[in-house]
N, C-alpha and C positions, 0 to 999 in steps of 0.2 A: 737551212737543213731540211731535207725532204721529209714528208710524212712517213715514208717507209722506214727511214732511218730512225725517226722518233719512235715508231711502233716497235722496231727491233730492239732499241735500247730499253724501252719499257718492259718488253718481254724478258730481256736478260736480267733486268733489275728484279722483276717479280720472281724469276727462277732462282736468283741468288738469295732473295729473302726467304723463299720456300725451302731452299737447301739449308740455310742457316737455322730456320725454325725446326726443320726435321732433325738437324744435328743436335740442337739443344734438347729436343724431346728425347732423343736416344740417350744422351748423356744423363739427363734427369732420370729416365727409366732405369738405366744401369745403376745409378747411385741408390735409387729406391730399392731395387732388388738386393743390392749389396747390403744396405742397412737392415732390410727386413729379414733376410735369410742368413746373414753372417754376423753382423755387429750385434743385433738384438739378442740372438741366442747366447752369444758370449757375455753380453751385459747381464742377462738373466742368470747365467751360471755364477758369475762373480757376486751378484746381488744375493742369491740364495746361499752361497757359501759363507757370506759375512752377515747373514741374517741374525744370528745369535751372538755376534761379536767376534773380535779378533782372537780372543782366548779359545773359544770353541773351535774356530777355524784351525788354529795351529795344533790343538789337541787332536783333531780328526786326522790331520796330515801326519803327525808324529806317533799315531797309535801303532802298536806293534804289527798288526796285520797290514796296515797301509805301508809301513816301512818294508815289510817282507815283499809285498806286491811290487813296490818300486824297485827293490833290489833284483827281483826275478825279471822284471821288465827290462832293466838295464843289462842284466846278464844275457838274456835271450837276444837282445839287440846287439850286444857286444860280440856274440858268437855268430849270429846270422849275417850281419852286415859285412864283416871281413870275408866270410865265405862267399857271399854274393859278389863282393868286389873281385875276388880271384876268378870266379866263374864268369863274371861280366867282361872282364878284360880278355880272358882266354877266348870266350865266344865271339866277342867283337873282333879280335885279331883274326880268328879263323874265317869269319864271314867276310870281312873287309879286305883281307890280304890274299886269300887263297880261293881257288875254284876247285870244288870237289863234289862228288856224288852225294846227294842227300842234303845239300846246303839249304835248299828251300824248306826241307823238313825241319832242320835245326832252327831256322828262323821262326817257323810256325810253333815249334815247341817252346821257344823263348816267350812267345806271346800267349801261350796256353793259360797261364794264371789270370790273364785279363778276362777270359771268357768263361772260366770255370768258377762256380761259386766256392768261396772259402769253406763253407760248411761241407760241401761235397769232398773237398780236399781233406778236411779233417776226418770224415768218415772213411775215406780210402786208407788213411794211416791206421785207423782203428781196425779195419778189416785186415790189414797187413801185419800189424805189430801188437794188436790187442790180445788179451788172454785167450780168446777163441779165434784169433786171426790165423793167417797163413803161417807166420813165423812164431806165433804165440807159444806153442809147446817147446820149441828149441830155445827161445828166450827164457822161458821159465826154468828149463833145465840148467841153464848157465847163469841163472840169477841176474838177468839183465831186464831192466824195466824201461820201456820207452814211452808207452801210453801212461797218462797220469803222472808224468815226471818231466824233468827238464828236457831230455832228448826229444820227446814228442812235441813240446812247445817250440823248440828250435826248428824241428823239421817242418812244422806247420808254418812258422814264420818265414823259413827259407822259401817254401813253395810260393807264398803270396808275394814275395819281394823279388823273385828271380828276374823279372824283366827290366827293372829300373836302371841298373848300371849298364847292362848290355844294350838296351834300347837307346840310351843316351850316347853311347860311344860308337855304335855301328855307323850311323850316318856321318858322324864327325870324322871317323877314320876313313870311310869311303870317300868323303870329299877331299881329304888330304892326299889320297893316292899312295903309291908305293915308291915314288921316285927317290925320296930321301933315304928310305931303308935300303934300296938297291945301291945307292951311292955309297952308303956306309959299308955295305957288304963288299963292294969292290975295293974299298980302302982297307979291308981286312978285319972288320968288326965281326964278332960272333953274335949269336942271337940275343944274349943277355945285354951286351953292349949296345946293340941297335935299339932294344926296347928302352933301356935306361937313359941313354943319351940322345936318342932321336925321337922315338914314339912318345914316351912319357911327357917330355916337355910340351909337345903339341896337343896332348889330350888332357893335361892335368886339371884344367878348369872344368871341362866336361865331366871328368871323372869325379871331381868334388861335387858337382851338381847332382850326378847320379847317386852318389853315396848319401847326400842330404835327403833326396827323395826316398831312397831306400830306407833310411833311418826313420823318417816320418811315418812311412807305411808300416814298418815293423813295430814301432812303438804303439800305434793305435789299432793294431790288428785285434779283432774280436772273434769273428766267426769260426775260423779254423782252430784257433787256440782254445776257444770255448769247448769244442768237441773233444779235443785230445787232453785237456787239462784235468777234467774230473771235478773242477771247482772245489778243490781241497783248500780250505781257508788257511792262510799263513804258510802254505806249501806250494801249491800250483796255481795260485791266483795272480794274474798280472794286473796292472792298474785298471784297464778297461773292465776286466771281470770283477774286480773288487768294487768298482763303482756300481755295477749291475747288482751285486749282492746287497750292498748298502741300500740301494734304492728299493729293491724288493722287500727289504726289511722295514721300509718306511722311515729309514734314518736319512732323511733327505738332506739335512745340513751336512752330514759327513760325506754323503755321496757327491754333493756339489763341491765340497771342499777338495776331495780327491780329484774330481773332474777338473777343478781349477789348476791343480798341479799338472795334470796332463796338458791343459791349455798353456801353461807357462812353458813347458818343454816344447810344445808345438810352435809357440812364438819364437823361441830361440832357434829352432830349426828353420823357421820361415826367414829369420834374419840371415842365417847362413845361406839359405837358398837365394835370397835377393843379392847378397854379396857375390856369390859365385856366378849368378846370372849376369850381374853388371860386369864382372871381369870377362866373361865369355863375349858379351856384346862389345866391350872395349877392344878385345883382341881381334874380333871380326872386323870392326871398323878400321883398326890399324892395318889389318891385312888388305882391306879394300883400298886404302890409300896407297899402299905400296904397289 
């Protein structure tokens, strides 16, 4: 074997060793960041929540204000997510299936909550529907309260969660094209039949994934809801707001106990996310094989 061949082999071996070393360093760094910024804070939350025993933990969770905050959070999520589901499907259908004037503007508006601070969104609703706002006098005359009540919380939650379902479905529906819908139309199907029997089966896992992300964002929203809620204890406080109030009152054990409840809900949503994501990947792999 020539010296040139030996030299090339040695260079290749050194390159492979360097590549393997770099890969290990990247993996170790990723795990360190994950443990430091994700796992450690979660561990601290659970540790502080159980600091005074399981009895105090459950007392804090089942305290009337905490139960009220949980009910309000679930109610706001239960209203906002289905509305965003309807909007997301309609917007994705329009953007992916039709060409129309202002299409790019619609896509930009869907992404608007990603770039606008939730606090600013809350302030906009106060300026529109507050007592001194644009519609304030009319709402007061008709005994309708939006700010410092459930409607304002739902509106704020809707704003920050608008993009999630639509943004998940738009690329999926664009990739699938319109051939199947056109074939169904030629066979005599109406719009509802095309959606229910053709479009929905193709997008159902992406739809579930978008709903899961939307639910997670709605449940943890703080900024916009904080502005429009008024922080009325036992009435307009969601779980994140209730945690803030308890912490500001130096009731740290109760604050971390309620935060751990939010953590549990987030973990359940994460499991749903992983399940829907695995189904999407499985379907993509099967489509690639076909």
